[in-house]
GUMIKOL-751024 format. One record per residue (C-alpha): residue number from 1; x, y, z. Coordinates in steps of 0.05 Angstrom, whole numbers, plus 5000, padded with zeros to 4 digits. Each point is the difference from the previous one (the first is absolute). Last residue first. Layout:
<marzas>
MARZA,NUM,X,Y,Z
...
</marzas>
This chain:
<marzas>
MARZA,640,8057,1875,9320
MARZA,639,5023,5007,5080
MARZA,638,4931,5019,5011
MARZA,637,4963,4930,4969
MARZA,636,5060,4955,5038
MARZA,635,4966,5035,5066
MARZA,634,4918,4979,4971
MARZA,633,5021,4930,4984
MARZA,632,5006,4978,5081
MARZA,631,4940,5030,5010
MARZA,630,4959,4975,4944
MARZA,629,5013,4924,5025
MARZA,628,5022,4938,4984
MARZA,627,5070,5006,4971
MARZA,626,5046,5004,5061
MARZA,625,5054,5054,4982
MARZA,624,5052,5003,4944
MARZA,623,4968,5011,4941
MARZA,622,5027,5013,4945
MARZA,621,4973,5050,4939
MARZA,620,4988,5017,4934
MARZA,619,4958,5052,4983
MARZA,618,4966,5029,4933
MARZA,617,4966,5063,4996
MARZA,616,4933,4986,4967
MARZA,615,4956,5036,5045
MARZA,614,4985,4927,5041
MARZA,613,5066,4997,5023
MARZA,612,5056,4931,4956
MARZA,611,5022,4945,5020
MARZA,610,5039,4948,4963
MARZA,609,4996,4928,4987
MARZA,608,5050,4945,4949
MARZA,607,4972,4938,4979
MARZA,606,5025,4936,4974
MARZA,605,4979,4964,5051
MARZA,604,5012,4922,4962
MARZA,603,4948,4948,5043
MARZA,602,5014,4945,5045
MARZA,601,4971,5019,5041
MARZA,600,4928,5039,5004
MARZA,599,4992,5077,5021
MARZA,598,4966,4999,5059
MARZA,597,4940,5052,4991
MARZA,596,4989,5070,5013
MARZA,595,4927,5030,5005
MARZA,594,4965,5051,4960
MARZA,593,4943,4945,4983
MARZA,592,4994,5014,4929
MARZA,591,5073,5034,4994
MARZA,590,5031,4939,5023
MARZA,589,5066,5015,5017
MARZA,588,5054,4947,5002
MARZA,587,5051,4989,5053
MARZA,586,5076,4975,5009
MARZA,585,5035,5044,4949
MARZA,584,4937,5045,5002
MARZA,583,5012,5017,5064
MARZA,582,5081,5024,5001
MARZA,581,4978,5073,4985
MARZA,580,4962,4995,5065
MARZA,579,5056,4968,5047
MARZA,578,5000,4938,5009
MARZA,577,5004,4960,5062
MARZA,576,4935,5012,5029
MARZA,575,4971,4970,4943
MARZA,574,5016,4931,5034
MARZA,573,4962,5024,5068
MARZA,572,4923,4997,4962
MARZA,571,4946,5035,5029
MARZA,570,5022,5065,5016
MARZA,569,5054,5015,4950
MARZA,568,4954,4981,4945
MARZA,567,4954,5051,5026
MARZA,566,5051,5051,5003
MARZA,565,5015,4970,4914
MARZA,564,4917,5015,4991
MARZA,563,4996,5072,5019
MARZA,562,5075,5010,4955
MARZA,561,4952,4960,4939
MARZA,560,4945,5042,5009
MARZA,559,4944,4967,5043
MARZA,558,4920,5018,4980
MARZA,557,4970,4988,5068
MARZA,556,5013,5091,5008
MARZA,555,4983,5004,4924
MARZA,554,4928,4983,4999
MARZA,553,4970,5032,5042
MARZA,552,5034,5057,4985
MARZA,551,4977,4990,4924
MARZA,550,4935,4978,5034
MARZA,549,4990,5070,5026
MARZA,548,5032,5035,4946
MARZA,547,4936,4981,4958
MARZA,546,5025,4977,4933
MARZA,545,4981,5028,4932
MARZA,544,5072,5038,4999
MARZA,543,5029,4923,4998
MARZA,542,5062,4982,5050
MARZA,541,5083,5000,5016
MARZA,540,5016,4997,5056
MARZA,539,5075,5027,5027
MARZA,538,5029,4958,5064
MARZA,537,5003,5081,5053
MARZA,536,4964,4969,5063
MARZA,535,5077,4973,5031
MARZA,534,5044,5020,4939
MARZA,533,5020,4988,4931
MARZA,532,5042,4946,4975
MARZA,531,4963,4954,4940
MARZA,530,5045,4935,4974
MARZA,529,5025,5001,4925
MARZA,528,5025,4932,4975
MARZA,527,5047,5000,4944
MARZA,526,5020,4941,4940
MARZA,525,5069,5001,4982
MARZA,524,4988,4982,4934
MARZA,523,4988,5075,4979
MARZA,522,4968,5013,4929
MARZA,521,4959,5082,4973
MARZA,520,4989,4989,4927
MARZA,519,4958,4934,5016
MARZA,518,4986,4985,4920
MARZA,517,4924,4999,4995
MARZA,516,4985,4991,4920
MARZA,515,4970,5070,4997
MARZA,514,5050,5026,5050
MARZA,513,5063,4977,4953
MARZA,512,4960,5027,4938
MARZA,511,4981,5052,5018
MARZA,510,5066,5028,5029
MARZA,509,5025,4978,4924
MARZA,508,4952,5044,4981
MARZA,507,5019,5071,5031
MARZA,506,4968,5019,5063
MARZA,505,5015,5076,5035
MARZA,504,4960,5013,5063
MARZA,503,4974,5081,4995
MARZA,502,5020,5066,5009
MARZA,501,4961,5042,4961
MARZA,500,5008,5075,4963
MARZA,499,4950,5034,4967
MARZA,498,5003,5053,4941
MARZA,497,4939,5016,4958
MARZA,496,5014,5065,4971
MARZA,495,5001,5002,4934
MARZA,494,5061,5032,4958
MARZA,493,4987,5055,4968
MARZA,492,4993,4991,4924
MARZA,491,5074,5016,4952
MARZA,490,4998,5060,4963
MARZA,489,5038,4977,4926
MARZA,488,4952,5038,4963
MARZA,487,4996,4944,4951
MARZA,486,5025,4945,5034
MARZA,485,4957,5003,5054
MARZA,484,5028,4968,5058
MARZA,483,4961,4932,5033
MARZA,482,4978,4987,5056
MARZA,481,5043,4996,5069
MARZA,480,4963,4930,5026
MARZA,479,4963,5027,5071
MARZA,478,5039,4979,5073
MARZA,477,5006,4932,5035
MARZA,476,5069,5004,5035
MARZA,475,5014,4933,5030
MARZA,474,5044,4976,5071
MARZA,473,5017,4931,4996
MARZA,472,5012,4948,5046
MARZA,471,5034,4930,5010
MARZA,470,4974,4961,5066
MARZA,469,5019,5007,5066
MARZA,468,5074,4996,5023
MARZA,467,5005,4925,5032
MARZA,466,5070,4989,4978
MARZA,465,5034,5074,5006
MARZA,464,4959,5006,5075
MARZA,463,5023,4920,5011
MARZA,462,5086,5027,4969
MARZA,461,5000,5071,5039
MARZA,460,4982,4968,5065
MARZA,459,5050,4958,5000
MARZA,458,5061,5037,4973
MARZA,457,5027,5016,5061
MARZA,456,5003,4925,5021
MARZA,455,5055,4997,4967
MARZA,454,5042,4931,4943
MARZA,453,4930,5021,4943
MARZA,452,5044,4956,4951
MARZA,451,4976,5028,4937
MARZA,450,4976,4958,4934
MARZA,449,4976,5037,4938
MARZA,448,4959,4949,4945
MARZA,447,4982,5025,4937
MARZA,446,4993,4942,4943
MARZA,445,5028,4944,4979
MARZA,444,4990,4948,5059
MARZA,443,5045,4951,5003
MARZA,442,5044,5055,4972
MARZA,441,4992,5053,5055
MARZA,440,4993,4937,5044
MARZA,439,5066,4972,4993
MARZA,438,5037,5062,5000
MARZA,437,4953,5040,5062
MARZA,436,5001,5074,4983
MARZA,435,5017,5068,5022
MARZA,434,4985,5051,4951
MARZA,433,5060,5020,4958
MARZA,432,5014,5072,4971
MARZA,431,5077,5010,5048
MARZA,430,5016,4928,4963
MARZA,429,5006,5039,4935
MARZA,428,4947,5031,4944
MARZA,427,5025,5020,4932
MARZA,426,4941,5046,4979
MARZA,425,4964,5016,4928
MARZA,424,4954,4946,5011
MARZA,423,5021,4949,5059
MARZA,422,5075,4980,4978
MARZA,421,5016,4955,5056
MARZA,420,5074,5015,5037
MARZA,419,5051,4949,5018
MARZA,418,5067,5044,5008
MARZA,417,4995,4988,5081
MARZA,416,4998,5056,5054
MARZA,415,4986,4940,5056
MARZA,414,4918,5005,5027
MARZA,413,5003,4969,5068
MARZA,412,4929,5007,5029
MARZA,411,4984,5048,5062
MARZA,410,4955,4979,5047
MARZA,409,4946,5041,5030
MARZA,408,5002,4994,5083
MARZA,407,4998,5061,5013
MARZA,406,5076,5019,5019
MARZA,405,5020,4974,4937
MARZA,404,5010,4930,4973
MARZA,403,5064,4973,4961
MARZA,402,5004,4959,4942
MARZA,401,5075,5006,4967
MARZA,400,5038,5043,4936
MARZA,399,4946,5042,4996
MARZA,398,4986,5056,4947
MARZA,397,4949,5056,5020
MARZA,396,4921,4993,4977
MARZA,395,4973,5025,4927
MARZA,394,4945,5000,5032
MARZA,393,4962,5024,5054
MARZA,392,4940,4975,4993
MARZA,391,4961,5069,4995
MARZA,390,5051,5027,4949
MARZA,389,5018,5063,5005
MARZA,388,4977,5063,4960
MARZA,387,4945,5024,5043
MARZA,386,4974,4929,4982
MARZA,385,5026,4960,4961
MARZA,384,4971,4912,5000
MARZA,383,4958,5015,4953
MARZA,382,5064,5026,4949
MARZA,381,4981,5062,4959
MARZA,380,5064,5033,5020
MARZA,379,5044,4954,4963
MARZA,378,5069,5028,5007
MARZA,377,4993,5033,5067
MARZA,376,4995,4925,5027
MARZA,375,4963,4940,4970
MARZA,374,5022,4932,4967
MARZA,373,4962,4972,5034
MARZA,372,5018,4935,5034
MARZA,371,5006,4942,4986
MARZA,370,4980,4936,5020
MARZA,369,4945,4972,4945
MARZA,368,5034,4988,4937
MARZA,367,5075,5014,5012
MARZA,366,4999,4962,5070
MARZA,365,4976,4939,4963
MARZA,364,5046,5004,4932
MARZA,363,5056,5000,5047
MARZA,362,4971,4943,5046
MARZA,361,4982,4960,4935
MARZA,360,5073,5022,4974
MARZA,359,5027,4977,5062
MARZA,358,5088,4995,4989
MARZA,357,4998,5025,4927
MARZA,356,4946,5062,5023
MARZA,355,5040,5019,5072
MARZA,354,4944,5003,5043
MARZA,353,4969,5082,5009
MARZA,352,5016,5017,5080
MARZA,351,4944,5014,5051
MARZA,350,5017,4928,5027
MARZA,349,4947,4961,5061
MARZA,348,4994,4927,5029
MARZA,347,5074,4994,4991
MARZA,346,5031,5057,5023
MARZA,345,4958,5007,5065
MARZA,344,5046,4936,5019
MARZA,343,5001,5013,5079
MARZA,342,4934,5039,5006
MARZA,341,4970,4938,4965
MARZA,340,5028,4949,5033
MARZA,339,4989,5028,5072
MARZA,338,4924,5019,4976
MARZA,337,5002,4925,4978
MARZA,336,5009,4973,5064
MARZA,335,4958,5035,5043
MARZA,334,4933,4992,4953
MARZA,333,4983,5049,4940
MARZA,332,4950,5046,4992
MARZA,331,4981,5015,4934
MARZA,330,4946,5073,4971
MARZA,329,4985,4996,4938
MARZA,328,4984,5070,4950
MARZA,327,4954,4968,4936
MARZA,326,4999,5023,4940
MARZA,325,4933,5014,4955
MARZA,324,5026,5028,4925
MARZA,323,4951,5059,4982
MARZA,322,5048,5060,4999
MARZA,321,4946,5031,5049
MARZA,320,5017,4963,5048
MARZA,319,4976,4936,5028
MARZA,318,5019,4971,5057
MARZA,317,4999,4934,5029
MARZA,316,5013,4992,5085
MARZA,315,5060,4942,5027
MARZA,314,5001,4968,5065
MARZA,313,5060,4934,5006
MARZA,312,5012,4974,5066
MARZA,311,5047,4945,5035
MARZA,310,5051,4983,4939
MARZA,309,5045,4960,5011
MARZA,308,5061,5022,4949
MARZA,307,5004,5056,4941
MARZA,306,4972,4956,4950
MARZA,305,4962,4945,5056
MARZA,304,4967,4942,4947
MARZA,303,4928,5012,5035
MARZA,302,5002,5068,5026
MARZA,301,5039,5048,4944
MARZA,300,5001,4957,4942
MARZA,299,4922,4980,5008
MARZA,298,4993,5063,5018
MARZA,297,5025,5032,4920
MARZA,296,4953,4944,4969
MARZA,295,4945,5038,5045
MARZA,294,5020,5063,4967
MARZA,293,5012,4973,4937
MARZA,292,4935,4966,4990
MARZA,291,4951,5056,5014
MARZA,290,5046,5050,4956
MARZA,289,4975,4953,4943
MARZA,288,4936,5015,5024
MARZA,287,5004,5062,5010
MARZA,286,5033,5008,4923
MARZA,285,4926,4950,4964
MARZA,284,4960,5056,5044
MARZA,283,5036,5054,4971
MARZA,282,4989,4974,4927
MARZA,281,5014,5073,4951
MARZA,280,5074,5000,5026
MARZA,279,5018,4935,4986
MARZA,278,4975,5012,4931
MARZA,277,4929,4960,4961
MARZA,276,5001,4987,4933
MARZA,275,4994,4926,5006
MARZA,274,4990,4977,5076
MARZA,273,5026,4918,5010
MARZA,272,5056,5045,4968
MARZA,271,4995,5043,5051
MARZA,270,5022,4949,5069
MARZA,269,5060,4977,4968
MARZA,268,5021,5073,5000
MARZA,267,4972,5015,5079
MARZA,266,5038,4929,5017
MARZA,265,5064,5028,4970
MARZA,264,5007,5062,5041
MARZA,263,4990,5065,4944
MARZA,262,4963,5052,5059
MARZA,261,5053,4977,5057
MARZA,260,4959,5018,5050
MARZA,259,5041,5029,5068
MARZA,258,5028,4974,5044
MARZA,257,5021,5034,5083
MARZA,256,5037,4972,5050
MARZA,255,5026,5019,5071
MARZA,254,5028,4949,5033
MARZA,253,5015,4982,5092
MARZA,252,4931,5027,5024
MARZA,251,5007,5026,5072
MARZA,250,4995,4958,5061
MARZA,249,4960,4927,4999
MARZA,248,4955,5020,5058
MARZA,247,5003,5076,5009
MARZA,246,4998,4998,4912
MARZA,245,4941,4959,4988
MARZA,244,4962,5047,5048
MARZA,243,5025,5059,4956
MARZA,242,4984,4969,4938
MARZA,241,4931,4991,5041
MARZA,240,4989,5080,5012
MARZA,239,5018,5003,4924
MARZA,238,4941,4958,4980
MARZA,237,4946,5027,5050
MARZA,236,5037,5067,4971
MARZA,235,4973,4970,4924
MARZA,234,4940,4978,5012
MARZA,233,4966,5061,5048
MARZA,232,5026,5050,4945
MARZA,231,4962,4956,4944
MARZA,230,5030,4959,4955
MARZA,229,4971,4938,4995
MARZA,228,4934,5003,5046
MARZA,227,5005,4962,5057
MARZA,226,5032,5050,5046
MARZA,225,4938,5030,5014
MARZA,224,4965,5053,4949
MARZA,223,4945,5033,5013
MARZA,222,4994,5035,5068
MARZA,221,4962,5036,5050
MARZA,220,5020,5035,5068
MARZA,219,4961,5002,5076
MARZA,218,4936,5008,5007
MARZA,217,4949,5046,4954
MARZA,216,4971,4936,4964
MARZA,215,4994,4958,5063
MARZA,214,4943,5031,5050
MARZA,213,4973,4990,5063
MARZA,212,5030,5063,5044
MARZA,211,4980,5000,5063
MARZA,210,5070,5028,5034
MARZA,209,5010,4931,5023
MARZA,208,4997,4972,4936
MARZA,207,5048,5038,4976
MARZA,206,5048,4994,5044
MARZA,205,4993,4926,4993
MARZA,204,5027,5016,4925
MARZA,203,5044,5045,5024
MARZA,202,5031,4943,5037
MARZA,201,4986,4932,4942
MARZA,200,5051,5047,4954
MARZA,199,4973,5023,4937
MARZA,198,4984,4981,4928
MARZA,197,4948,4996,4945
MARZA,196,4972,4961,4947
MARZA,195,4942,5020,4965
MARZA,194,5042,5007,4953
MARZA,193,5015,4943,4978
MARZA,192,4958,4960,4962
MARZA,191,4986,5050,4939
MARZA,190,5061,5026,5009
MARZA,189,5044,4931,5000
MARZA,188,4965,4977,4948
MARZA,187,5005,5071,4962
MARZA,186,5075,4991,5007
MARZA,185,5002,4927,4974
MARZA,184,4952,5022,4942
MARZA,183,5053,5059,4981
MARZA,182,5052,4959,5002
MARZA,181,4964,4937,4953
MARZA,180,4986,5075,4956
MARZA,179,5064,5031,5008
MARZA,178,5029,4924,4984
MARZA,177,4957,4997,4932
MARZA,176,5009,5058,4970
MARZA,175,5079,4991,5009
MARZA,174,4992,4937,4951
MARZA,173,4953,5025,4957
MARZA,172,5063,5073,4995
MARZA,171,5047,4949,4985
MARZA,170,4964,4951,4944
MARZA,169,4983,5083,4973
MARZA,168,5081,4994,4986
MARZA,167,5002,4945,4959
MARZA,166,4926,4982,4979
MARZA,165,5021,4927,4974
MARZA,164,4990,4977,5069
MARZA,163,4930,5016,5004
MARZA,162,4998,4956,4939
MARZA,161,5036,4947,5026
MARZA,160,4957,4941,4978
MARZA,159,4991,4934,5035
MARZA,158,5017,4923,4999
MARZA,157,5074,5022,5014
MARZA,156,4978,5030,5065
MARZA,155,5048,5066,5034
MARZA,154,4970,5019,5060
MARZA,153,4970,5061,5014
MARZA,152,4922,4989,4988
MARZA,151,5013,4960,5058
MARZA,150,5039,5040,5056
MARZA,149,4936,5050,4980
MARZA,148,4950,4956,5020
MARZA,147,5039,4985,5059
MARZA,146,5004,5068,5024
MARZA,145,4934,5005,4991
MARZA,144,4970,4950,5046
MARZA,143,4973,4935,4977
MARZA,142,4927,4977,5028
MARZA,141,4984,4937,5044
MARZA,140,5060,5033,5039
MARZA,139,5039,4947,5057
MARZA,138,4987,4942,4960
MARZA,137,5002,4927,5028
MARZA,136,5013,4935,4963
MARZA,135,5061,5025,4953
MARZA,134,5028,4931,4972
MARZA,133,4983,5024,4923
MARZA,132,4992,5072,4989
MARZA,131,4924,5026,4986
MARZA,130,5003,5068,4971
MARZA,129,4980,5041,5057
MARZA,128,4929,5047,4981
MARZA,127,5004,5068,4974
MARZA,126,4948,5033,5019
MARZA,125,5027,5072,5024
MARZA,124,5023,5028,4932
MARZA,123,5056,4997,4960
MARZA,122,5020,5013,4930
MARZA,121,4932,4999,4945
MARZA,120,5014,4989,4936
MARZA,119,5004,5058,4946
MARZA,118,5030,4961,4948
MARZA,117,5047,5042,4974
MARZA,116,5033,4986,5078
MARZA,115,5062,5039,5000
MARZA,114,4985,5044,4943
MARZA,113,4933,5018,5048
MARZA,112,5039,5024,5054
MARZA,111,4958,5047,5049
MARZA,110,4934,4959,4978
MARZA,109,5028,4936,4989
MARZA,108,5026,5010,5078
MARZA,107,4943,5032,5035
MARZA,106,4942,4943,4967
MARZA,105,5001,4958,5054
MARZA,104,4987,5057,5053
MARZA,103,5040,4995,5052
MARZA,102,5034,5074,5008
MARZA,101,4918,5025,5018
MARZA,100,4973,5020,4936
MARZA,99,4972,5083,4994
MARZA,98,4948,5027,4960
MARZA,97,4993,5056,4948
MARZA,96,4940,4993,4948
MARZA,95,4956,4938,5031
MARZA,94,4963,4981,4932
MARZA,93,5060,5012,4948
MARZA,92,5055,4986,5052
MARZA,91,5058,5043,5031
MARZA,90,5049,4969,5025
MARZA,89,5033,5025,5073
MARZA,88,5054,4974,5044
MARZA,87,5023,5037,5050
MARZA,86,5048,4946,5033
MARZA,85,4988,4985,5075
MARZA,84,5043,4983,5066
MARZA,83,4990,5053,5042
MARZA,82,5070,5016,5014
MARZA,81,5018,5034,5067
MARZA,80,5039,4948,5024
MARZA,79,5038,4975,4932
MARZA,78,5028,5065,4988
MARZA,77,4974,5060,4938
MARZA,76,5001,4993,4930
MARZA,75,5003,4935,4974
MARZA,74,5054,4995,4939
MARZA,73,5003,4956,4941
MARZA,72,5062,4973,4955
MARZA,71,5014,4994,4940
MARZA,70,5073,4984,4990
MARZA,69,5069,5044,4945
MARZA,68,5034,5024,5077
MARZA,67,5064,5044,5007
MARZA,66,4983,5023,5065
MARZA,65,4958,5029,5048
MARZA,64,5014,5014,5073
MARZA,63,4949,5019,5050
MARZA,62,5040,5021,5062
MARZA,61,4973,4977,5076
MARZA,60,4983,5043,5050
MARZA,59,4927,4960,5010
MARZA,58,4969,5068,4962
MARZA,57,5024,4974,4933
MARZA,56,5066,5039,4974
MARZA,55,4990,5032,4927
MARZA,54,5029,4965,4938
MARZA,53,4940,5010,4965
MARZA,52,4971,4955,4950
MARZA,51,4966,5040,4954
MARZA,50,4920,4986,4976
MARZA,49,4981,5032,4936
MARZA,48,4922,5017,4991
MARZA,47,4950,5031,4937
MARZA,46,4936,5002,5024
MARZA,45,4946,4973,4971
MARZA,44,4948,5030,4961
MARZA,43,5008,4984,4916
MARZA,42,5001,4937,5000
MARZA,41,4956,4989,5060
MARZA,40,4934,4970,4979
MARZA,39,5039,4967,4936
MARZA,38,5048,4969,5038
MARZA,37,4939,4972,5049
MARZA,36,4963,4983,4938
MARZA,35,5061,4960,4979
MARZA,34,5016,4964,5067
MARZA,33,4926,4981,5005
MARZA,32,5006,4964,4927
MARZA,31,5044,4967,5017
MARZA,30,4975,4953,5054
MARZA,29,4967,4946,4941
MARZA,28,5073,4987,4989
MARZA,27,5008,4951,4949
MARZA,26,4966,5032,4935
MARZA,25,5022,5073,5013
MARZA,24,5064,4983,5041
MARZA,23,5020,4972,4933
MARZA,22,4985,5066,4959
MARZA,21,5046,5043,5044
MARZA,20,5040,4953,5021
MARZA,19,5005,5009,4906
MARZA,18,4992,5076,5006
MARZA,17,5068,5015,5048
MARZA,16,5041,4950,4959
MARZA,15,4976,5051,4940
MARZA,14,5023,5051,5033
MARZA,13,5075,4986,5002
MARZA,12,5025,5015,5063
MARZA,11,5059,5060,5020
MARZA,10,5040,5010,5052
MARZA,9,5033,5044,5037
MARZA,8,4967,4991,5064
MARZA,7,4944,5034,5008
MARZA,6,4961,4962,4939
MARZA,5,4999,5026,4927
MARZA,4,4948,4974,4951
MARZA,3,5016,4991,4928
MARZA,2,4963,4993,4941
MARZA,1,5021,4975,4932
</marzas>
């Protein structure tokens, strides 16, 4: 019997491959094109290998590598400079080599013939919306690419599950689908917004005065706005919004982290509907169950008041190279709940192993999800080890009572008891326990780390940690070394192909999570962003092909939020009793007419506000002088 070796050391029966080839010949009209391409390049293809490197990215953040058995994609470069196009080439008998777009109907059938053995059409721009009951109006006539793949990833009992039986190939299909969606979004912004430029109004007037009429060389261009998820401005503005929340209601009280458990009962029940599939190869199921668990956790905290009366919640979902989604969450409590939390820390957070005889459920949960390590000198290959030290500062010291250090970080009670947990060959005690809440841990059956934030010094660190950008990877691409000559025992030289790329790392769970449209950032409190600038230095946005005189005339009468605030004070005596950052609580900004209108009474006000300089630097100011003229504002700016 003939066997074919593959890269991971396993072997494939050649008869199975021949059977698949025969089946595809009979059912798939595209297979002949694949085979001709294989025959064309069988002897001329350069074998390459891709290696993930442990290195520090341009941003300064280290690209970690952990043990993982997942399929992931690396989008080379940054989103701000990605072209948003893919280089896909086909060879036809009539036209020869030709490029096709990433929205070609046959793209996925050509890329994954085993998942789509009939070679049917995939997404294209002319797929109409289906008829939906009780829906009279539609925003669009055709569905989007995200809606198409979100539909395709659903499990339906009356449809086949052939793509899901692909295992790791199905993971690659999901990652490929999301990367196509993301690149299409980048292409749209590049296509529609590369002509946009921004500059100060005073600079525009100066250019007009010297006789310039072209906008193409005025100001600076931009591509990705803050509305694009994951862009620099998106993360930066969310960071500033979080600081604005703290400015009004104080620093957060609880920092919580929850990580997916791939063996959740809901996931196992779902696997019964899709036989021969494993949770590892079903990232879409993991993403959906994680979202449900996250919503349950938010309900426990907000509606059921698990920690007390909750004033606000903010969380960020991220996906690291181990493939499982996890959430970083900040929780704000009211004054009474703050005091109760600080006075009874041990009732909310524990860092000890429960007694198995007294609390068997708690002991089993801590043993399964909340034990760190083992690491240290005896385990130098542990993922947390760096320079012979644990990056998580384990093992912790024993402590008889919970205290707080000078920086406000809690030191939880860890008594020296005889209760241990067996993990591998090591017996771990309370020094290796990650702080947790017993009731949440037992209920959700996953890793849930709960920390108390008792000091404002840790504030910026928490928000920077929660709002860091997408996970990245540094990869090395080099020519694969040829096999040695056993007769001469002379090894062939390595190919001179070696390149390094730093790009965004996309795993299957993140791809599925984003395809379903789940938010990666959530904040329960709304924030009104207010413009702030000197007289004549408001930021103006215009197209590069517009006449400069027309831009100057339009922006001269188009009021900014701050200018409209001064205009409001000149006409509305009631507005003079409010500071600029208090205006959104009593007035609503009308972006079309560029005016402030009175907020309707009886409507719940759930808005906070902050001001920022046009350069992007954050400014908080509280004017105490008359707020009706620019002359009163200038001394305050000088003081800042």
